[in-house]
Structures are given as structure tokens and as C-alpha cells.
C-alpha angles and dihedrals in degrees: 000000000000121000118250117236118222133201111272117252091226087071093067112128096220098051093240130122091259120089120251114280091012088154089075091077089052094052096040093049093049095049093046093048093049095052093046093049094052094049095050102033097115091058090050090058092050092047093052092050094048091050091054124076090214091077099029097099093042096054095035088072089065090067090058097053112121093010123117097221141357094253092065092048097055097078091050093052093050092053113098093222090053090058089062089051089048090054089056090050092052092049089052092047093052091046095050102036102034108022138268087266090063089068086070096044109147093016090125096061089035091061091040087052102036097053096054092033094054092039091053093043097049092040093051094043098041094049096031094061090053093048092047093046095048095046102037109019108039093260096302127125115226135164094269090051090053090046095052093045092049093049092051091047092051095050094047093046095046094050095046099046106032094104090057093053092049090057092046093051092048091051093050091051094047114119113243097230121134094266092051093047090051090051094045100037091147136012098255097038089046091051092052091049090050092049091053091047093052092048091048097047104030109013125229091309087071090072091064098053110132093023092124089054089048090056089049087051090058085089089066094055091044093053091045095052095045093048092045093053091049096045092045090057092047095050091045091052093049099041099042128229120328129330133099093302092062092050091049087051090054091051092049093045093051094046095045094047092051093047094052094044091049095050091051098047106024100118091072088064092059093045091049092051092050091051090052095050118122122255115280113215088342093302133114112227099182115046108163146008099261094036091053093048092051094044095050092049093045096048103032109014133246092290090069089069085072096048112142093014094133093051089044093053091046087055107037100044096058088035091057092044093052094041097049092041091055091041092056092042094052092047092052093043 
């Protein structure tokens, strides 16, 4: 596959290392991330709860409804297709027993996090690949250039936005009793209350729980970006220039790249969620990356490392398709 030339950095209008109009990646990434997050927020709530052991027993009972005994239900719950049905049951349970609003629990900090996170990620990647190519590869984009740019983007994004995701995870795992609802009466007020609670109980270090798992998850973003760039070139070559077929190719490329990257690297999501869980009876159950991995496998088995996978796929694939579609559209516009 032919290498892709990029615009030389020396052509930047402001004399800096960044290419001209580098801000476009920042704006396009933020808009795309915001739209994708709103559309798929209910699946994010379900995914977070299934990844956590705090809600495991509560939602496991849904799989037994209408079944005579637990022995009969086990094969259904281990079937991949049943997990998608189970996700639908959990969505219904949250809607009926908690409120429709609960399906968007944590959306406030999600939006506060997604917009800068996607902006930073797309900004760092979009401009980073040009800087790397121009300085180290004679102005040509290749797979290793995409890989390096994606890794840098993942590390920068994870470090900058980890506190926001800790707050979001804590809100999504909050019990919906009267006291909790009083504390979290709205997204933004609830977020501020949660921030004060984390500072009071765990100090500022509490905002960086799960950061090691986020760095491990950089591999997901790296695989996604490299696959997306490859698939985008393939679909463009087969569909011709412009038109609806090219945009459909972009949608398919984004969704496929995210699906493959997620399936390969998903366990880090579960580990990260466990590390960000609130204190239980004043004690921290999960203290580190390796300790969490060993404890989850010992107590719940290897399959638990894929808890919430169905809900996650139902969220991230359309999310990626929407996000990358809008990102490309805003760049071209």
C-alpha cells in the first residue's frame, strides 16, 4: 500500500512546530466525541455496572427471571448472544426501577470529559502524525508513524482526563437510594459533591485511580487508529473519490477498527473500573493493576475480565462510527 504524503510542517503559517490550522483537529474531535457520547450514554451506564462487582449480584438475578432453577440458566448466560439480551433487560430494569434519568447517570462528567478528551486525542494524533512524518520519515505517513502518534495521543489524553473518568465511574456506581438521590440531584451538582467526597476520603491521589490501566489501554487506541487509517485507504480505493459510498466506507472503517481493538484489549476496561470503585466500608479492595487482575481471576474467574462486553460493544461501535464520521466531516467542512 502506498505511503500517504502529508503537508510539510515548515509550511505552517505561525512558524511553530504545529501544522497550519492544527486547531481543526481539536474542534472536530470535540464535536464528534460529544455527539457520540450523548447517543450511547445508556449503554455506558450498563457497561460500567457490569464491569463492577458492586452490581454483579443485583443484575445477575435478571438472568434467572422466568427460569425454574439456576442450573438451567447457566448455559444461557454464558452464550454471547444472551449477553446482548441481558443488556436489554438491565436497561429495562434501570428504566423501570430507578428512572429514565438513571440511564444517563454520569452523562454530565462524561460530556465534561469526552469533549476535552476527544479534542486532545484527535489534536495530538492528527498533528502528531504530521510532525513525526515530516521530521523522521521524509514527510510520508506509514503504519509506524500512525502507531507512534496514536500511542502519544493515548498517553497525553489518559493523563489529562483521568480525574474526570473517576468522578463519572463513581456516579454511575452510586446506589439510587433517597440519600444518594439527594446528594446527586443533578449531573453537575452530583459531580461537585462526588469531587468533594473523593478529596475528603482519599485525597487528590484518588483522582488518578485506574491511571495505570488507562496507560495499558493505550494499546486499544493505538490499534484503533492504525486499523482505521488502513481501512479508510482501502474503502477509498474501492469506492472511488467522494460520494455516499466513501462516507459509508468511513463509517464502516471506524466501527470495524473500534470493534477489533476492543475485543483484543477489553480486560483493561474491567480492571480500570475496579480500581476506580468507591471505598467499601472504608476499605480499598483493589489497589493496583497486577493485584486487581489476580484478585478478579481468583474470585470470579477469567470470564469476569469480559464483564459488560456486550453493552460496551453496543456503545463503542456506533459511538466510534458517529465520532469519526463527524470528525472527518468537520475537517473537510
